[in-house]
VMD Tcl script that draws the C-alpha trace (Angstrom):
set ca {
  {-12.19 -24.26 7.56}
  {-10.05 -21.28 6.67}
  {-7.21 -20.89 9.15}
  {-5.64 -17.57 8.21}
  {-6.19 -14.26 6.52}
  {-4.66 -13.72 3.11}
  {-3.60 -10.21 2.08}
  {-2.59 -8.79 -1.30}
  {0.18 -6.16 -1.20}
  {0.93 -4.23 -4.37}
  {4.51 -3.06 -4.69}
  {5.46 -5.68 -2.15}
  {9.05 -6.33 -3.17}
  {10.76 -3.54 -1.23}
  {10.32 -0.65 1.17}
  {7.01 -0.40 3.01}
  {5.51 -3.24 0.94}
  {8.26 -5.69 1.88}
  {8.15 -4.71 5.56}
  {4.38 -5.10 5.56}
  {4.60 -8.58 4.04}
  {7.06 -9.70 6.70}
  {5.05 -8.11 9.52}
  {1.82 -9.75 8.37}
  {3.55 -13.10 8.12}
  {4.80 -12.70 11.70}
  {1.19 -12.22 12.72}
  {0.07 -15.42 11.02}
  {-1.33 -13.99 7.80}
  {-0.55 -15.28 4.32}
  {0.56 -12.72 1.75}
  {0.53 -12.29 -2.00}
  {3.03 -9.65 -3.07}
  {3.18 -8.02 -6.48}
  {5.94 -6.35 -8.41}
  {6.45 -5.37 -12.02}
  {9.01 -8.10 -12.75}
  {9.14 -11.89 -12.42}
  {11.99 -11.77 -9.92}
  {10.74 -8.81 -7.94}
  {8.74 -10.57 -5.25}
  {10.68 -13.81 -5.01}
  {13.11 -12.60 -2.37}
  {10.24 -11.51 -0.11}
  {8.45 -14.83 -0.62}
  {11.66 -16.65 0.33}
  {11.99 -14.52 3.48}
  {8.41 -15.20 4.52}
  {8.71 -18.93 3.88}
  {12.05 -19.12 5.71}
  {10.27 -17.70 8.75}
  {7.53 -20.34 8.46}
  {4.91 -18.18 6.76}
  {2.95 -18.57 3.55}
  {3.48 -16.31 0.56}
  {3.18 -16.05 -3.19}
  {4.41 -13.52 -5.75}
  {2.67 -12.25 -8.87}
  {3.59 -9.80 -11.60}
  {1.41 -6.70 -11.73}
  {1.79 -3.30 -13.35}
  {-0.97 -1.21 -11.77}
  {-0.95 1.06 -14.83}
  {-2.21 -1.77 -17.05}
  {-5.90 -1.69 -16.17}
  {-6.77 -3.88 -19.15}
  {-4.87 -6.77 -17.53}
  {-6.68 -6.70 -14.20}
  {-9.22 -9.39 -15.14}
  {-6.37 -11.77 -16.01}
  {-4.59 -10.82 -12.80}
  {-7.73 -11.75 -10.84}
  {-7.57 -15.22 -12.38}
  {-3.92 -15.57 -11.38}
  {-4.69 -14.31 -7.89}
  {-7.53 -16.80 -7.53}
  {-5.11 -19.63 -8.32}
  {-2.62 -18.30 -5.76}
  {-5.35 -18.05 -3.12}
  {-6.28 -21.67 -3.71}
  {-2.64 -22.72 -3.44}
  {-2.41 -20.87 -0.13}
  {-5.54 -22.57 1.18}
  {-7.61 -19.40 1.10}
  {-11.21 -19.28 -0.01}
  {-11.06 -15.58 -0.74}
  {-9.05 -12.42 -0.32}
  {-9.15 -10.83 3.13}
  {-7.41 -7.56 2.39}
  {-5.71 -5.34 -0.16}
  {-2.85 -2.99 0.60}
  {-2.53 -0.49 -2.24}
  {1.12 0.36 -1.80}
  {2.65 0.40 -5.29}
  {3.98 3.80 -6.23}
  {6.82 6.01 -7.30}
  {7.95 9.54 -6.58}
  {8.91 12.39 -8.87}
  {10.38 15.67 -7.71}
  {9.72 18.71 -9.90}
  {8.02 22.05 -9.61}
  {4.56 22.46 -11.13}
  {5.97 24.43 -14.06}
  {8.33 21.57 -14.92}
  {6.00 18.54 -14.77}
  {5.36 17.07 -18.20}
  {2.14 15.34 -19.28}
  {3.68 11.87 -19.40}
  {4.89 12.08 -15.81}
  {1.58 13.54 -14.64}
  {-0.32 10.70 -16.31}
  {2.00 8.03 -14.90}
  {1.57 9.36 -11.36}
  {-2.21 9.41 -11.84}
  {-2.30 5.87 -13.21}
  {-0.21 4.40 -10.39}
  {-1.57 6.31 -7.41}
  {-5.28 6.72 -8.21}
  {-6.55 5.02 -11.36}
  {-4.77 1.76 -10.59}
  {-6.07 1.36 -7.01}
  {-9.59 2.32 -8.14}
  {-9.90 -0.21 -10.94}
  {-7.86 -2.95 -9.27}
  {-10.20 -2.89 -6.28}
  {-13.15 -2.94 -8.67}
  {-11.70 -5.96 -10.47}
  {-11.06 -7.83 -7.20}
  {-14.47 -7.26 -5.63}
  {-15.64 -10.76 -6.64}
  {-12.85 -12.38 -4.61}
  {-12.94 -10.01 -1.62}
  {-14.35 -11.81 1.39}
  {-17.13 -10.41 3.53}
  {-15.44 -8.50 6.34}
  {-12.26 -7.87 4.39}
  {-10.20 -4.70 4.61}
  {-8.63 -2.21 2.22}
  {-5.63 -0.12 3.22}
  {-4.59 2.67 0.87}
  {-1.09 4.01 1.39}
  {-1.16 7.77 0.90}
  {1.27 10.45 2.11}
  {1.74 13.21 4.66}
  {2.16 15.53 1.65}
  {-1.64 15.55 1.47}
  {-1.59 17.59 4.71}
  {1.71 19.48 4.47}
  {2.17 21.40 1.23}
  {5.54 20.40 -0.15}
  {7.21 22.04 -3.12}
  {8.12 19.59 -5.86}
  {5.48 16.90 -5.35}
  {2.24 18.57 -6.42}
  {0.82 15.83 -8.72}
  {1.84 13.06 -6.32}
  {0.21 14.84 -3.38}
  {-2.91 15.65 -5.40}
  {-3.48 12.03 -6.37}
  {-2.77 10.81 -2.85}
  {-5.35 13.32 -1.59}
  {-7.85 11.90 -4.07}
  {-7.02 8.40 -2.85}
  {-7.91 9.47 0.69}
  {-11.28 10.69 -0.58}
  {-11.73 7.41 -2.44}
  {-10.99 5.56 0.80}
  {-14.01 7.12 2.47}
  {-16.19 6.34 -0.55}
  {-15.09 2.69 -0.44}
  {-15.93 2.45 3.25}
  {-19.38 3.96 2.68}
  {-20.26 1.95 -0.41}
  {-19.09 -1.45 0.78}
  {-20.14 -1.17 4.40}
  {-23.07 -3.56 3.80}
  {-20.47 -6.24 3.01}
  {-18.62 -5.34 6.23}
  {-15.62 -4.26 4.16}
  {-13.56 -1.62 5.94}
  {-11.37 0.91 4.13}
  {-8.71 3.08 5.72}
  {-5.71 5.06 4.56}
  {-2.26 5.12 6.10}
  {-0.34 8.32 5.46}
  {3.44 7.99 5.94}
  {5.68 10.96 6.53}
  {9.35 10.87 5.56}
  {10.34 7.20 5.41}
  {13.73 5.70 4.65}
  {12.87 4.01 1.34}
  {13.97 4.24 -2.29}
  {10.88 6.27 -3.27}
  {11.89 9.30 -5.28}
  {15.54 8.29 -5.22}
  {15.89 7.92 -1.46}
  {17.14 10.39 1.15}
  {20.46 12.21 1.11}
  {22.05 12.76 4.54}
  {21.34 16.50 4.29}
  {17.69 15.99 3.36}
  {17.23 13.38 6.09}
  {18.63 15.81 8.66}
  {16.23 18.49 7.48}
  {13.22 16.17 7.69}
  {14.25 14.86 11.10}
  {14.43 18.44 12.38}
  {10.81 18.96 11.26}
  {9.63 15.83 13.09}
  {8.70 15.88 16.77}
  {10.37 12.53 17.47}
  {13.58 13.73 15.85}
  {14.11 11.15 13.11}
  {12.73 9.95 9.80}
  {10.61 6.85 9.80}
  {11.55 3.31 8.88}
  {9.41 1.02 6.70}
  {8.67 -1.12 9.77}
  {7.07 1.90 11.49}
  {4.44 2.00 8.76}
  {4.14 -1.77 8.38}
  {3.08 -2.22 11.99}
  {0.22 0.25 11.58}
  {-0.96 -1.42 8.37}
  {-0.81 -4.81 10.07}
  {-2.81 -3.51 13.02}
  {-5.55 -2.26 10.69}
  {-5.68 -5.64 8.97}
  {-5.95 -7.46 12.27}
  {-8.96 -7.73 14.56}
  {-8.13 -5.22 17.30}
  {-8.96 -2.18 15.13}
  {-12.13 -3.65 13.67}
  {-14.18 -0.55 14.52}
  {-11.79 1.82 12.74}
  {-13.21 2.65 9.34}
  {-12.97 5.44 6.71}
  {-9.99 7.02 8.47}
  {-6.65 8.41 7.35}
  {-3.98 7.63 9.93}
  {-0.79 9.66 9.60}
  {2.32 7.68 10.51}
  {4.94 10.39 10.62}
  {6.32 10.75 14.13}
  {4.78 14.21 14.42}
  {5.89 15.75 11.12}
  {5.35 19.54 10.92}
  {3.02 20.03 13.87}
}
mol new
graphics top color blue
foreach p $ca { graphics top sphere $p radius 0.5 }
foreach p [lrange $ca 0 end-1] q [lrange $ca 1 end] { graphics top cylinder $p $q radius 0.2 }
display resetview
């Protein structure tokens, strides 16, 4: 009999992905983390195992849609090694930021943002449907920039907005399989995304936040973990902003 949930986290080697992996492990879930390099996820796997949890790491570039079928085979092997009969959740977290005004965004950057933040999650979920267990959950990591217009991040925000729409479509379409889909929308978080935060920028963002600070990766990880647990089992097709009251 299966004893634990097993969750796939894309972009799981650092930032929100790493914090989510550690939080899930603390709650008794096994994790498979992905990164774009062989060494990327190993440190997280070591941390999880040192704490008594179960984890595996796989290489995945979410832009390479043509490799998703092969990735599914690798994931299936990892699930077996972890004692899991299927996949119980996907956290679409992989991403990158780019700061430029609309007039200065080139086609290559636009396409890369699209591939990572929308096309990749769409087709990776499609590819993994055969291994998703009945009653599993999908969490799409979006952004508070879908609600608050922010100069310099137009393509990023546009694709994250589309991902929120896709979240609702996933929940509707796969409801008969009892698969839930929700989005988590972080505000300003202290990560390396987009080059990180300068002290001046952090002060500015904190001043725009009701709780008076920027968020930490753990703030978001706890919400993702709650959605993947059992207590929020009736929450579906929602976008939950995790921003401490950013621009309200």
